[in-house]
C-alpha positions as CSV (number, residue, x, y, z in Angstrom):
1,M,122.0,63.7,57.2
2,P,119.6,66.1,55.4
3,V,121.2,68.6,53.0
4,A,121.5,72.0,54.5
5,P,118.5,74.1,53.6
6,A,120.3,77.2,52.3
7,A,119.7,76.2,48.7
8,S,116.3,74.6,49.3
9,S,112.7,75.7,49.3
10,V,110.3,74.1,51.7
11,S,106.6,74.6,50.9
12,V,103.4,73.8,52.8
13,A,101.0,71.3,51.2
14,S,101.3,72.8,47.8
15,S,98.7,71.9,45.2
16,A,101.6,70.6,43.0
17,L,102.6,68.1,45.7
18,V,99.0,67.0,46.3
19,A,98.8,66.5,42.5
20,D,101.9,64.3,42.7
21,F,100.3,62.1,45.3
22,R,97.1,61.8,43.3
23,L,99.1,60.8,40.2
24,L,101.0,58.3,42.3
25,L,97.7,56.8,43.4
26,E,96.5,56.5,39.8
27,L,99.7,54.9,38.7
28,C,100.1,52.5,41.6
29,P,97.0,50.3,42.2
30,V,98.6,48.4,45.1
31,L,98.9,51.6,47.1
32,E,95.8,51.7,49.2
33,L,96.0,55.3,50.5
34,R,93.7,58.0,51.6
35,L,94.9,61.6,51.2
36,L,93.7,63.9,54.0
37,D,93.0,67.5,53.3
38,A,93.7,70.3,55.8
39,A,90.1,70.3,57.2
40,E,90.0,66.6,57.9
41,P,90.6,65.4,61.5
42,D,93.4,62.9,62.2
43,P,92.4,59.2,61.8
44,R,91.6,57.8,65.3
45,A,93.0,54.9,67.2
46,A,89.4,54.1,68.2
47,D,88.8,53.3,64.5
48,G,92.0,51.2,64.2
49,W,94.3,53.9,62.8
50,Y,97.8,54.4,64.2
51,S,100.5,56.8,63.0
52,G,104.1,55.9,62.4
53,A,104.9,58.0,65.4
54,E,102.5,56.0,67.6
55,L,104.0,52.7,66.3
56,A,107.4,54.0,67.3
57,A,106.4,55.2,70.8
58,D,103.5,53.1,72.0
59,E,103.7,49.4,72.5
60,R,99.9,49.1,72.5
61,A,99.7,50.7,69.1
62,L,102.4,48.3,67.8
63,A,100.6,45.3,69.2
64,A,97.4,46.4,67.6
65,V,98.8,46.6,64.1
66,L,100.7,43.3,64.5
67,A,97.5,41.6,65.6
68,G,95.8,43.0,62.5
69,A,98.5,41.8,60.2
70,E,98.5,38.3,61.8
71,A,94.7,38.1,61.2
72,R,95.0,39.1,57.5
73,I,97.8,36.6,56.9
74,A,95.9,33.8,58.6
75,E,92.7,34.6,56.5
76,E,94.7,34.6,53.3
77,H,97.0,31.6,53.9
78,G,94.9,29.5,56.3
79,R,97.3,29.7,59.3
80,S,98.9,32.2,61.6
81,P,102.6,32.8,60.9
82,R,105.2,32.9,63.6
83,P,105.3,36.3,65.3
84,H,108.6,37.5,63.8
85,V,107.3,36.6,60.3
86,T,104.2,38.7,60.9
87,A,106.3,41.6,62.2
88,S,108.7,41.4,59.2
89,R,105.9,41.3,56.7
90,L,104.2,44.3,58.3
91,L,107.4,46.3,58.5
92,H,108.1,45.5,54.8
93,H,104.5,46.7,53.9
94,Y,105.0,50.0,55.9
95,A,108.5,50.6,54.7
96,W,107.8,50.0,51.0
97,S,104.7,52.2,51.2
98,A,106.6,55.0,52.9
99,C,109.5,54.7,50.4
100,L,107.0,55.0,47.5
101,L,105.3,58.0,49.0
102,I,108.6,59.8,49.5
103,A,110.4,58.7,46.3
104,G,107.3,58.9,44.0
105,P,107.1,62.7,43.9
106,W,110.9,62.9,43.5
107,H,110.8,60.6,40.5
108,L,107.8,62.2,39.0
109,A,108.5,65.9,39.6
110,R,111.8,66.5,41.5
111,R,110.0,67.1,44.8
112,V,111.0,65.4,48.0
113,P,108.0,65.3,50.4
114,V,108.5,66.0,54.1
115,V,106.6,63.0,55.5
116,D,106.7,63.0,59.3
117,P,105.9,59.7,61.0
118,A,103.0,61.6,62.7
119,D,101.5,62.3,59.3
120,L,101.3,58.7,58.0
121,W,98.7,56.3,59.5
122,L,98.3,52.6,59.2
123,H,94.9,50.9,59.6
124,A,95.3,47.8,61.8
125,P,92.4,45.8,60.4
126,T,93.1,46.3,56.7
127,G,96.7,47.5,56.3
128,A,95.4,50.6,54.4
129,L,97.2,53.9,54.8
130,A,96.3,57.6,55.3
131,L,98.6,60.5,54.6
132,R,98.4,64.2,55.5
133,P,100.6,66.0,52.9
134,R,102.7,68.8,54.4
135,G,105.6,70.4,52.6
136,H,108.3,69.4,50.2
137,V,112.0,70.2,49.5
138,S,113.3,71.2,46.1
139,L,117.0,71.6,45.3
140,P,118.7,72.6,42.1
141,G,121.4,69.8,42.0
142,D,120.6,66.2,41.2
143,D,123.1,64.8,43.7
144,E,121.8,67.1,46.4
145,L,118.2,66.1,45.8
146,R,119.1,62.4,45.8
147,A,120.8,63.0,49.2
148,E,117.7,64.8,50.4
149,L,115.6,61.8,49.3
150,R,117.7,59.3,51.2
151,A,117.7,61.6,54.3
152,A,113.9,61.9,54.1
153,V,113.5,58.1,54.0
154,V,116.0,57.6,56.9
155,A,114.3,60.3,59.0
156,H,110.9,58.8,58.6
157,L,111.8,55.2,59.1
158,G,114.4,55.4,61.7
159,P,112.1,55.5,64.7
160,V,109.8,52.9,63.2
161,L,112.7,50.5,62.7
162,A,113.7,50.8,66.3
163,A,110.2,49.8,67.4
164,F,110.2,46.8,65.1
165,A,113.7,45.5,66.0
166,G,112.4,43.3,68.8
167,P,109.3,41.8,67.1
168,T,111.2,41.1,63.8
169,R,114.3,39.8,65.6
170,R,116.5,41.9,63.3
171,R,119.5,44.1,64.1
172,D,120.2,47.5,62.6
173,R,122.0,46.4,59.4
174,A,119.2,43.9,58.5
175,L,116.6,46.5,59.2
176,W,118.3,49.2,57.1
177,G,118.9,46.5,54.5
178,M,115.1,46.1,54.2
179,V,114.7,49.8,53.8
180,T,117.4,49.8,51.0
181,D,115.5,46.9,49.3
182,D,112.2,48.7,49.6
183,L,113.4,52.0,48.3
184,A,114.9,50.3,45.2
185,S,111.8,48.1,44.8
186,A,109.4,51.1,45.1
187,L,111.2,53.0,42.4
188,W,111.4,49.9,40.2
189,Y,107.7,49.3,40.6
190,L,106.8,52.9,39.8
191,G,108.9,52.7,36.7
192,R,107.1,49.6,35.5
193,M,103.7,51.4,36.1
194,L,105.0,54.3,34.0
195,G,106.2,52.0,31.3
196,E,109.7,53.4,31.9
197,E,111.5,50.5,33.6
198,D,115.0,51.3,32.3
199,A,114.7,54.9,33.6
200,S,113.5,53.8,37.0
201,V,116.3,51.3,37.4
202,A,118.8,54.0,36.5
203,A,117.1,56.3,39.1
204,A,117.3,53.6,41.8
205,E,121.0,53.0,41.1
206,A,121.7,56.7,41.3
207,V,119.9,57.0,44.6
208,L,121.4,53.8,46.0
209,P,125.0,53.6,44.6
210,G,126.2,51.9,47.8
211,G,128.1,53.5,50.7
212,T,125.2,55.7,51.8
213,L,124.9,54.6,55.4
214,P,122.8,53.8,57.2
215,L,121.5,52.3,54.0
216,P,124.0,49.4,53.8
217,G,124.0,48.5,50.1
218,G,123.3,49.6,46.6
219,A,120.4,48.9,44.2
220,D,122.7,46.6,42.2
221,F,120.4,45.7,39.3
222,R,121.5,43.3,36.7
223,R,119.9,41.6,33.7
224,L,118.9,38.0,33.1
225,R,118.3,36.8,29.5
226,T,115.5,34.3,28.9
227,P,115.7,31.7,26.0
228,D,113.6,33.9,23.8
229,G,116.4,36.5,23.9
230,R,114.6,39.0,26.1
231,A,116.6,40.7,28.9
232,H,114.9,41.2,32.3
233,H,116.0,43.5,35.1
234,T,116.6,41.8,38.4
235,R,118.4,42.3,41.7
236,T,119.0,40.3,44.8
237,R,117.6,41.7,48.0
238,L,120.0,42.4,50.9
239,G,117.7,40.4,53.1
240,C,114.7,38.1,53.0
241,C,111.2,39.6,53.5
242,L,110.0,36.2,54.8
243,Y,107.1,36.0,52.3
244,Y,107.9,32.3,51.8
245,A,107.2,31.7,55.5
246,V,103.6,33.0,55.6
247,G,102.0,29.7,54.5
248,P,102.6,26.3,53.0
249,A,101.8,27.4,49.4
250,A,104.0,30.6,49.5
251,T,107.3,30.7,47.6
252,A,110.3,32.9,47.9
253,C,110.1,36.2,46.0
254,L,111.8,36.6,42.6
255,T,114.5,38.8,44.1
256,C,115.0,36.8,47.3
257,P,118.5,35.8,48.3
258,R,117.0,32.2,48.4
259,T,116.1,32.3,44.7
260,S,118.8,31.3,42.3
261,D,119.2,32.9,38.9
262,E,118.3,29.5,37.3
263,E,114.9,29.6,39.2
264,R,114.4,33.2,38.3
265,L,114.9,32.4,34.6
266,G,112.4,29.6,34.9
267,R,109.8,31.7,36.6
268,L,110.3,34.6,34.1
């Protein structure tokens, strides 16, 4: 649950938070995101945009974004995946992006954004995102702020997970396991983009020590050493994101439970 607000300060779309998001966009080239200012209208379903709140509440919106994801995968890999594979891949994309948008300002500047599902849109044809920044929470204690970060991720993604449960054929533990994986992965990615991998791994482990339900596991990073003597961070995801199933040439991810340490070392 979110930390009680007595020791917190919640702001409205501060210039500092917007600057955090702009820096995040500069650092993270895979994040295809449009920041909306206060004067811009909401993206429209007529143009293929659907908010997280709409995905959670409207079966037609969910069907539209799933159809868009299926078309993108088919174009890239030459065949349409099975429906639950499409749904898992799309949920992973949305959850990882939402985790990065919430955890990024926390890691960069100790601000936890308040990202309502109604303020984050997904473009069905392309998978791009649009965000309307609102407020953020700041707290003096590190543990309290980490708890606030987890609570913000859970609050945003809970309704979305419920909508995706049927299409992905996943139950609660597997769905929250994906969120745990994506939060750890988002922080790890941001650290690599900053050139501060060790610090981001430590941050992910502090945010996800285990035992923070509904997030069912910890970050649990470890190191693998290649024959040249270099040590590489790795972890094993709590669940498979099904990338290996999108096409005949796809392989399991480097952190997939299907990928042994021996294979990881060979690929590193």
